[in-house]
N, C-alpha and C positions, 0 to 999 in steps of 0.2 A: 204275749197277749196281756192286755190290761183288764184285770178282773176285780170287781168289788167283792171283797172277801167276807163282808158281814152276812150273817144268815138271812136267806130270803125264804119266806114261807112258801110252801108248795100248795097250790090250789087244786083240790080234787076235782072240782067242777070244770076247771080249765082242762085238766088231763082227759076228762070224759069226752070232751069235744074233739079230741084228736083221733084221726082214723086208726092210728096204731093201737089205741087203747079203748076203742069204742065198745068192744065186747067184754071188757073186764068188769067184774062186779065191784061193789064198794069196798069189800075187804081187800081185794087185789090193788085197787087204786090207793087205798090207805097204806098198803105195804110199800108201794112205789114212793109215796111221799115220805115215808119214814126212812127208806134206804137211799133215796135219791135226793138231790138238792138242785136249786136253781142258781144260776150265775148270770151276772150282767157283764157282757164282754164288749170292750171298745174295739174298733177296727184293728185287725192284726191277726197273727198266726195263733191258732188254737192248738194244733198238733202238727207234727212233721213226719212225712213218709220215712219209714224205717225205725221209728221209735217204738218202744214197747206199748202195745195197745192196752191201755189201762182203763179207759172210760168209753161209755156209749153216750152219744149226744142226740137230743131231740130239739129241733128249732121251735121255740115258742113265739119269737118275735125277731124280725131283722132279716138279714140276707147272708147266706153262707156260700163259699166257693170251695169246690173240691178240685185238686190238681195233682198231676203226677210228674216226676222228673223223667224226661225222655231225651236221651242224647245230650244231656247236660243242660237242657232247658226245662223250665217249669211250664207244663202244658195244662191249661184249664180244661177240666172234664165236665163239670157241672156247676151251674150258678142258679141258686133258687132262693126265693123268699117264701116258699110254700110252708105254712105253719104245719108242724108235724113231721117235716122232713127229718130223716135221721141218718146218722153216720157214726163211724168210730169203730169200736171193738166188736163188730157184728159177728166175728168168728169165735168169740169167746166160748160158745156152746160146743165147739169142737175140741176144746181143751188142748192137750199136748199132741193131738193128731194133726194139727196145723200150726204153722208159725204164728205166734201171737204178737204181730207187729202191724202197725198201720201200713196199708199198701197204697196210701195216697196221703196228701196233706190237706188240711182244712183251715180256712181262715174266714173271718167275718169282715165284711166291707162297710158295714154301718153298725152303729151301736145295736147290740143284739142281746136277746135273752135266751138261755139254753137250759134245758133239763139235763142233768148229768147223772149217769148211773154207773156204778163200779162194774168193771168187766165180770167179776166173780158173781155179782148179783144177777147180771144179765144171763150168765150161763145157767144159773139156778132156775130162773123163771122160764127160760126157753124150754126146759125139760118138763115143765108142768103146765104152762099157760098156752094151750094149743092155739087159740085164735091169734094171739100176738105172734106166735112163731110163724103162722101162715103169712101174716103181713110182712114179717121180716124176710122170709124166704122169697116172697114175690118181689119185694124191693131189691133183694140181693140179685135175683135172676135178671131183672131188667137193668139194674145198675151195671152188672157185669157185661151184659150185652152192649150197652152204650159205651162202656169203658173199652171193651175189646174193639169196637168199631173205630173209635177215635185213635186208639193206640196202634191199631193195624195200619191206619192211614199214615200215622206218624212214622211207623217202622218203614213203610215204603218210601216216604220222603227222605228219611235218614239214609237209607240204602242208595237212593238216587243221588243225594248230595255227596256221599262218599265216592260213588262211582264217577260222578261229574268231576270231583277233585282229582281223582286218579287219571281220568281221561284228559283233563286240562294239562296235567303234568306230562303225560305221554305225548300230547300234541305239541307242547311248548318246545321240547327238545329238537324234533326235526324241523319245526318252523324256525327256530333260532338258527339252526345249522344252515338252512336254506337262505336266510337273510344274510348271514355272515358270508357264505360262499358267493352269493350274488354280488355283495360289495367288493370282495376280493377279485372276482371275475371282471368286474368293471375296470378295476385298476390294471389287470393283466391285459385286457383287450386294448386299453389305451397304450400300454407299453408295447404291444405288438404293432400298433399303428406307427409308433415312433421308430421301432426297430425296422419296420418295413421301409420307411422313408430312408433310413440310414443305409439299408441294403441297396435300395434303388440308386442311391447316390454313390455307392462304392464300386470297386473294380470287380464286378461279378459278370462273368460271361453267361450266355444263355444255357450252355450245356451244364455248367456248374449249378445254375439255378434249378434246372430240371432234376438233376441228381439230388440236390438238397431237398426239393419238394417231395421226391420219392422217399427219402429218409424220414422226412416229416410225417408222411402218411404211414410209414411203417411204425414210427414211434407211437402214433395215435392208436394204431391197431394193437400194438403191444400192451397198451394200457388195459384193454379188455381182457388180456390173457395174463396179466401180472400175477405172480404167485403170492400166497399169503405167507409172510415171513414172521419168524419169532423176533422179539426185540434184539436178541443177540445176533441173529443173521442179518437183520436190517442194519445194525451198527457196524458189522464187519464190512458190508457192502458200501456203506457210506464212507468208511475210512478208505477203502480201495479207490472209490471215485474221487474223493478229496485229494488223494495223492496224484491221481491222473490229471486232475485240473491243475494242481500245483506244478507238476512236471511240464505241463504245456503252457504255463504262464498265464492262466486264466484267473484274473483277480476275483476274489470272493467265491471261488469254486466250492468251498465248503458249504455255502448257503444253497448252492444248486443241487448238491448231492442228494438230500432227502427226496426231492421231487423225482429225480431219475430213478432212485431205488424204488419208490412207491409205484412207478410206472413199469418196473421190471427191466430197466435198461442198465446194463453193466458196462465195465470199462471196454470190453471187446466190441460192444456196439459203438462206442465213441471212436474206436479205431477206424470204423467204417466212415465216420464223418470226417475224420482227419485225412483219409485217403481221397476224399472228394474235393475238399476245398484247400486253398492256399493257406500257408501258415499265418499270413497277416490278417486273414478274415475268419480264422478258426473260432476265435472267441465269439464273434458276432453270430456265426452259424450255430454254435452251441447254445447261446442265449436265445436265439430265435426258436430252436427246437424246444428249449425249456419252457418258453411262453406257450408253445403249442400243447406240450404235454400237460402243463399246469392248468390251462383252460379246459382241457378234456377231463382232467381229474375233478375240477370244480363243477363242471356240468354233470358229471356222474354223481357227485355229492348232492347236487340240487335234485337230480332225478330220484336218487334214493330217498331223500327227505320227503319229496312230494309223494312218492309211492307209499312211504310209511304213513303219511297223513291220510292218504286215500284209503289205505288198509284199515286204519283206526276208525275212520268215518264209516266204512262199510261194516266193521265189527259193531260199532255203536248202533247202526241201523238193524243189524241182525239181532243184537241184544234187546233193543227196545221194541222191535217188530211194529214200529209206528205206521208203516205203510202197508201192512199186511193184515189179513183177516185174523181175528182172535183165535179161531179154531181152524187148524190147517194141518196138512201132512208135512212133517218136518224131519230133517236129519238131526238126530240128537247130538251127534258129534259136532256139527256146525254150531249148535247152541252152546255146547261145552267150551268149544274153542273161543267163541265170542265172549263168554263169561270170563274165561281165564285171561283174555287180553284186556278186558275192562278192569280186572282186578290186579293186573300185573304190577302196578305201582305199589299196591298194598302187600302183594306176595313178596316183593323184594328179591334181593340177590342171594340171601342166605337160606332160602327155601328152594329145594330141588323139586321140580315138577316132573313126575313120571306118568306117561300116558300109555295105557295098555288098551287100545281100542280094537274091537272086533268090527272091522269095516264091512263085513258081509251081512251085518244085521240090516233088516229093512227099515224104511222110514215108519214113523208112527203118527197117528192122528192125535193132536194135542193142542193145548193152549200154550204156544211157544213162549210168550213173554212171562207167563207164570212159572213155567219150568225153569226159565233163566233166574227167576227170583229164588226158586228152591236151591239151584246150584250156588247162587250167591250167598244165601243164608248159611249153607253147610260149609262151603269153602271158607267163608269169613270166620266161622266158629273154629275151623281147623287151624287157620292162621293164628288166631288168638290163643288156641290151646298150645301151639308149639312156640309161642312167644317169638314168632318171626324167624325161628331156626329149626330146620328139620326137612322131612320129605313129605310132599303131598302127592298122593297117588290117585289117579282117575282111571277107572277100568270099566269097560263095557263088555257084556257077554250075553248069550242067550240062556235063559233059565225057564225051561219048559215052554209055555206059551207067552212068556214075558221077556222084555228086555231088562237086563240088570245093569244099573249104573251104580258103581261103588266108589265112594269118595273116602279115602283113608288118610290118616295123619300119624305122625310118630310122637304125638304129645303124650302127656302122662296118663291119659285115659279118663273115663267118667267114673267117679267114686260109686261103689256098690250101693250105698244108701240112697242115692238120688236117681239111679238109672230108670226106675219106674215112673219118675215124675218129669222127665225132660221134655215130654210132649204136652205137658199141662200148660194152659194159657197163663201168662204172667209169671211162670216159674223161671227164675234165672239165678245163676250162681255169681253173677257179676255184681260189683258194688252198686249201691243205690244211685240211680241216675245214669248208669252206663249201659243198661240193657233194659229192653221192654219186656223180655220174657215171652215174646210172641214169635220169634224167628222160626223155631221148630214147630210151633203150633200152626202157624201159617203154612209152613211146608207140608205138614201132615194133612191139613185140609185140602191143599192143592193136589197132592198125590192121591190120597185115599178117596176124598169126597168128589173131586172134580174129574179125576182120571181113572177111578176105580182100580187103583194100583195099591202098592204097599210100601211103607217106609219103616225101617227098623234099624236099631243100633246093634252092632256086633262089637262089644267093648273088650279091650285088652290094652294094658299099659304098653305104650310104644307101638301099638297097632290098632288104633280105634277106627272103625269103619261104619259109615252109614250106607245102607243098601236101599236103593230105590228100584222098585219093579213097576214097569209100565206094560200094560197089555199090548201084545203085538196085533191082536185083532182090533180093528178100528172101533174106537169108543163112539157111542152115539153122541151127537151134538145135543146139549140140553135145550 
């Protein structure tokens, strides 16, 4: 900030016109002028979120902007040129009962004039000057309401962006696999056409062709029944097939072996092929069957990829509830599964997910998309608490007349000194700019205020659990 540091006289008559000070007497106004001072500020930053809250500011002339760091971005909360608008160390009167740090940033966008009061002086007069305290508390209330609304919306957008990134990653893998398999399949079909022409021109009698076609059909059927092999088992079988091809003079047989192993075809099955065809056409018959098996494997890969994409899209619809009524009868387990799938990329491979569901529980009347937001907030916190390594446990059970949903993690737990504050709006243990402090506040409001349920923390190092209780009796639609 560019500030003119030479003393600027304080005008008592000017202060008297401001709504914040309109009820103060001359003695109090004189006290303000003696303890405060006026500054001229050029456009730029006045203070930054997270810094020690040392001063209280009142706008006398110009325009100020208040903003917060949310998700790494600076989000504008308020812009005003209203003379008398105030900001800064408004929590000074709480002393050491609250963190004395700016919970937002302030800058001026045009040359401005500000009254500056030391935080300690503000704390002193807040205790004695009741009319001013009323104004401050009113401003604090409406300012907090506005800030919560804007930050709440930003929190939802950040969650949506994170989930969209994860969904894009999850969709990209099967889509890429389907494209690759389609490209290879096109080459294999072209090879089959070429091989079919060679067979038609070769010394194949009708009976041999019929027997070969039966073997081909059996090979395709075997693909669906192929066993799952360990890398060691697959390697051993490939070696055995490679030797069979080499013994029978089939050039490049080692390249064919992986396909036959993947289809569950072993050397004894190739003996059946050898018994059907003449030695001079054995290689052509083996390669023909290889093309058939490979095309079947590729089609299975395409089918699996497309099924995976369809499953992801269905889960995204289940998560977003875009095509459904806001308030509906839902299976909570379906919502939990959709959320876990949407967060699978963020969960990663080093977190083990344990599901302990009581499938006998009835459905509940709820705001489905908002419950999904609760699961997202709590699971996301658990992932961060475990630093990407540990066990995430999701459990459902009956608890009297409620459904209990318990989400636990093996992270270090919540420190004793902050447990009572975790549901407070804007309270966060994350570095400045990395958390809004509204995730659990939003979750609490959704569960307690909208669903008449209960949300609580059961803390323990290595076994931290959030318990959500939802009434099994249908809640009334508001």
